[in-house]
Each structure stands twice: as C-alpha cells, then as structure tokens.
Backbone as CSV, one residue per row, in Angstrom:
resi,resn,N_x,N_y,N_z,CA_x,CA_y,CA_z,C_x,C_y,C_z
1,UNK,-101.584,21.210,-50.759,-100.513,22.093,-50.987,-99.188,22.148,-50.319
2,UNK,-98.148,22.286,-51.106,-97.040,22.101,-50.426,-96.490,23.708,-49.880
3,UNK,-95.609,23.399,-48.785,-95.390,24.543,-48.192,-94.211,25.151,-49.177
4,UNK,-94.214,26.566,-48.956,-92.983,27.217,-49.654,-91.716,27.167,-49.042
5,UNK,-90.573,26.946,-49.825,-89.259,26.970,-49.212,-88.825,28.354,-48.763
6,UNK,-88.569,28.706,-47.630,-88.128,29.743,-47.161,-86.600,30.152,-47.216
7,UNK,-85.780,29.032,-47.244,-84.408,29.365,-47.352,-83.957,28.557,-48.410
8,UNK,-82.930,29.053,-49.125,-82.299,28.109,-50.455,-80.748,27.955,-49.883
9,UNK,-80.787,27.473,-48.687,-79.292,27.017,-48.423,-78.691,25.944,-48.688
10,UNK,-79.608,24.863,-49.155,-78.887,23.465,-49.753,-78.136,23.800,-51.173
11,UNK,-78.779,24.705,-51.850,-78.403,24.773,-53.324,-76.959,25.690,-53.231
12,UNK,-77.121,26.634,-52.399,-75.798,27.656,-52.213,-74.745,26.780,-51.607
13,UNK,-75.155,25.926,-50.425,-73.976,25.174,-50.046,-73.418,24.198,-50.888
14,UNK,-74.369,23.532,-51.810,-73.727,22.376,-52.739,-72.696,23.188,-53.742
15,UNK,-73.374,24.334,-54.254,-72.506,24.866,-55.167,-71.106,25.414,-54.762
16,UNK,-71.127,25.770,-53.483,-69.749,26.321,-52.623,-68.972,25.191,-52.537
17,UNK,-69.418,23.901,-52.044,-68.751,22.980,-51.822,-68.329,21.993,-53.017
18,UNK,-69.153,21.508,-53.664,-69.079,20.500,-54.676,-69.038,21.267,-56.064
19,UNK,-68.294,20.931,-56.847,-67.093,20.123,-56.934,-65.777,21.103,-56.442
20,UNK,-65.837,22.325,-56.318,-64.824,23.328,-56.182,-63.807,22.979,-55.007
21,UNK,-64.384,22.564,-53.813,-63.574,22.373,-52.616,-63.169,20.788,-52.555
22,UNK,-64.123,19.968,-53.126,-64.043,18.495,-53.042,-63.863,17.935,-54.430
23,UNK,-63.185,18.539,-55.187,-62.936,17.825,-56.615,-62.098,16.694,-56.405
24,UNK,-62.249,15.752,-57.667,-61.704,14.738,-57.776,-61.827,13.634,-57.175
25,UNK,-61.419,12.411,-57.332,-59.729,12.103,-57.471,-59.450,12.600,-58.944
26,UNK,-58.195,13.054,-58.928,-57.726,13.546,-60.282,-56.986,12.474,-60.962
27,UNK,-56.784,12.440,-62.307,-56.104,11.454,-63.029,-54.825,11.471,-62.693
28,UNK,-54.240,12.505,-62.315,-52.658,12.588,-61.975,-52.148,11.928,-60.525
29,UNK,-53.291,12.024,-59.833,-53.252,11.524,-58.417,-53.306,9.891,-58.446
30,UNK,-54.168,9.621,-59.283,-54.528,8.286,-59.577,-53.293,7.489,-60.094
31,UNK,-52.797,8.250,-60.951,-51.666,7.502,-61.730,-50.396,7.541,-60.572
32,UNK,-50.204,8.746,-60.007,-48.989,8.679,-59.153,-49.350,7.390,-58.053
33,UNK,-50.398,7.436,-57.397,-50.623,6.061,-56.536,-50.378,4.733,-57.274
34,UNK,-50.730,4.666,-58.660,-50.472,3.436,-59.256,-48.857,3.290,-59.491
35,UNK,-48.186,4.293,-59.794,-46.664,4.193,-59.791,-46.041,3.702,-58.641
36,UNK,-46.502,4.330,-57.571,-45.842,4.190,-56.421,-46.119,2.610,-55.908
37,UNK,-47.320,2.089,-55.995,-47.752,0.776,-55.739,-46.833,-0.060,-56.718
38,UNK,-46.757,0.213,-57.996,-45.948,-0.689,-58.847,-44.442,-0.678,-58.509
39,UNK,-44.042,0.406,-57.951,-42.422,0.451,-57.445,-42.401,-0.386,-56.209
40,UNK,-43.373,-0.320,-55.290,-43.158,-0.962,-53.890,-43.319,-2.372,-54.122
41,UNK,-43.943,-2.792,-55.116,-44.309,-4.081,-55.280,-42.841,-4.993,-55.791
42,UNK,-41.812,-4.205,-56.209,-40.714,-4.880,-56.676,-39.755,-5.415,-55.564
43,UNK,-38.814,-6.305,-55.674,-37.838,-7.078,-54.805,-36.694,-5.719,-54.532
44,UNK,-36.450,-4.932,-55.581,-35.573,-4.036,-55.481,-35.783,-2.971,-54.382
45,UNK,-37.104,-2.634,-54.461,-37.651,-1.565,-53.403,-37.762,-2.011,-52.054
46,UNK,-38.054,-3.513,-52.025,-37.942,-4.036,-50.347,-36.675,-3.965,-49.882
47,UNK,-35.694,-4.354,-50.938,-34.200,-4.352,-50.636,-33.974,-3.091,-50.058
48,UNK,-34.374,-1.999,-50.853,-33.936,-0.611,-50.466,-34.544,-0.346,-49.170
49,UNK,-35.672,-0.468,-48.980,-36.453,-0.130,-47.809,-35.655,-0.804,-46.506
50,UNK,-35.363,-2.145,-46.791,-34.446,-2.822,-45.523,-33.312,-2.062,-45.262
51,UNK,-32.690,-1.591,-46.285,-31.259,-0.970,-46.062,-31.567,0.270,-45.382
52,UNK,-32.674,1.063,-45.787,-32.942,2.304,-45.056,-33.138,2.033,-43.648
53,UNK,-33.968,0.934,-43.198,-34.281,0.585,-41.598,-32.694,0.411,-41.180
54,UNK,-31.939,-0.571,-41.759,-30.572,-0.835,-41.227,-29.866,0.490,-40.901
55,UNK,-29.865,1.196,-41.771,-29.135,2.674,-41.837,-29.668,3.425,-40.466
56,UNK,-30.943,3.445,-40.422,-31.562,4.142,-39.358,-31.077,3.871,-37.792
57,UNK,-31.257,2.343,-38.023,-30.866,1.690,-36.492,-29.497,1.869,-36.352
58,UNK,-28.404,2.087,-37.391,-27.174,2.274,-37.257,-26.740,3.578,-36.710
59,UNK,-27.619,4.483,-37.347,-27.374,6.064,-36.968,-28.044,6.240,-35.667
60,UNK,-29.078,5.657,-35.029,-29.625,5.812,-33.833,-28.478,5.154,-32.774
61,UNK,-27.988,4.005,-33.140,-26.913,3.633,-32.073,-25.544,4.613,-32.141
62,UNK,-25.383,5.028,-33.227,-24.457,6.181,-33.159,-24.489,7.186,-32.596
63,UNK,-25.754,7.905,-32.549,-26.180,8.870,-31.648,-26.088,8.629,-30.123
64,UNK,-26.445,7.169,-29.692,-26.504,6.771,-28.375,-25.041,6.754,-27.924
65,UNK,-24.132,6.254,-28.951,-22.734,5.990,-28.467,-21.931,7.277,-28.229
66,UNK,-22.487,8.443,-29.113,-22.050,9.883,-28.705,-22.657,10.409,-27.748
67,UNK,-23.519,9.954,-26.783,-24.060,10.441,-25.761,-25.557,11.277,-25.963
68,UNK,-25.890,11.131,-27.247,-27.246,11.995,-27.362,-28.257,10.852,-26.786
69,UNK,-29.356,11.561,-26.462,-30.731,10.711,-25.974,-31.549,10.643,-27.019
70,UNK,-31.503,9.097,-27.400,-32.714,8.787,-28.569,-33.910,8.292,-27.667
71,UNK,-34.697,8.930,-27.917,-36.061,9.039,-27.201,-36.555,7.486,-27.013
72,UNK,-36.516,6.513,-27.946,-37.334,5.140,-27.742,-35.968,4.297,-27.642
73,UNK,-34.683,4.722,-27.439,-33.772,3.707,-27.202,-33.322,3.019,-28.603
74,UNK,-33.837,3.476,-29.646,-33.469,2.972,-30.850,-34.572,3.230,-31.949
75,UNK,-34.617,2.464,-32.888,-35.621,2.539,-33.849,-35.784,1.149,-34.616
76,UNK,-37.235,1.094,-34.980,-37.436,-0.025,-35.749,-37.988,0.370,-37.332
77,UNK,-37.916,1.640,-37.418,-38.421,1.995,-38.933,-37.222,3.228,-39.091
78,UNK,-37.616,4.042,-40.291,-36.709,4.922,-40.661,-36.618,6.259,-39.835
79,UNK,-37.349,6.294,-38.805,-37.466,7.545,-38.030,-36.553,7.426,-36.833
80,UNK,-36.046,8.401,-36.433,-35.133,8.583,-35.113,-35.631,9.887,-34.563
81,UNK,-36.037,9.814,-33.175,-36.350,11.022,-32.479,-35.123,11.221,-31.395
82,UNK,-34.620,12.175,-31.468,-33.345,12.637,-30.514,-33.822,13.737,-29.709
83,UNK,-33.379,13.625,-28.496,-33.608,14.715,-27.389,-32.543,15.750,-27.587
84,UNK,-32.770,16.889,-28.011,-31.757,17.943,-27.968,-31.776,18.961,-26.990
85,UNK,-32.854,18.897,-26.173,-32.927,19.788,-25.230,-31.864,19.996,-24.197
86,UNK,-31.180,19.019,-23.750,-29.937,19.209,-22.851,-28.825,19.889,-23.689
87,UNK,-28.837,20.138,-24.982,-27.708,20.733,-25.684,-27.880,22.183,-25.653
88,UNK,-26.598,22.784,-25.328,-26.491,24.350,-25.088,-25.996,24.900,-26.603
89,UNK,-26.937,25.567,-27.086,-26.739,26.209,-28.285,-26.481,27.797,-28.236
90,UNK,-25.112,28.066,-28.456,-24.777,29.481,-28.060,-24.415,30.027,-29.568
91,UNK,-25.167,31.345,-29.598,-24.936,32.013,-31.121,-25.126,33.413,-30.866
92,UNK,-24.500,34.337,-31.670,-24.502,35.679,-31.245,-26.062,36.420,-31.346
93,UNK,-26.349,37.312,-30.313,-27.646,37.694,-30.268,-27.967,38.489,-31.414
94,UNK,-27.137,39.078,-32.044,-27.619,39.947,-33.331,-27.974,38.838,-34.441
95,UNK,-27.799,37.848,-34.441,-28.565,36.737,-35.553,-29.811,36.545,-35.158
96,UNK,-30.288,36.735,-33.643,-31.583,36.504,-33.664,-32.843,37.704,-33.775
97,UNK,-32.023,38.907,-33.951,-32.905,39.944,-33.980,-32.866,40.438,-35.435
C-alpha cells in the first residue's frame, strides 16, 4: 500500500511559480536580442563604439585637466567615475524642505 500524501505543496508551488512568475522567453525579447546582435555585427556599429570610447577618454582627460578626480585615472570603456565628494554644493535650504 502506498502512503497517503499529507501535504500538497508541490502542486501549489508549481502553480504559483510556473509559468506566471517565470514565463518566457517571449518572442519580442528574442527578436530584440536578434536585432541587437545583427546591428552589433556591422562595421558601422564597431566604428561607432570606437568613437564612443575615444570620446569618453577625451572627456575623462578634460575632467582631469579641470582638476576633477577621475577615480581610475582615465577610462578604457565608455564609463567614467568622477569623485565629486570634494565639491561644495551650496543651494538654498528651502529647496531641500
């Protein structure tokens, strides 16, 4: 004889999680990734990204020329992290209230 099941948690958990919380992949998401990959494979996109990095390097250098502290001393990507903690920001107290 088989033992009687005392709890029915498995069915209730599965009904709550699948597919409502973890649905997909959805066709629109798959299509979006495909379009991005197609665009990223072009020479134009590569040139554009190289220009973005060159602009970021120039901007980081300009920050340093103007006595801002760039955390990494420059950038190799499109990201720049500038330390603004030494900056004094003064604005009227009523703006904050």
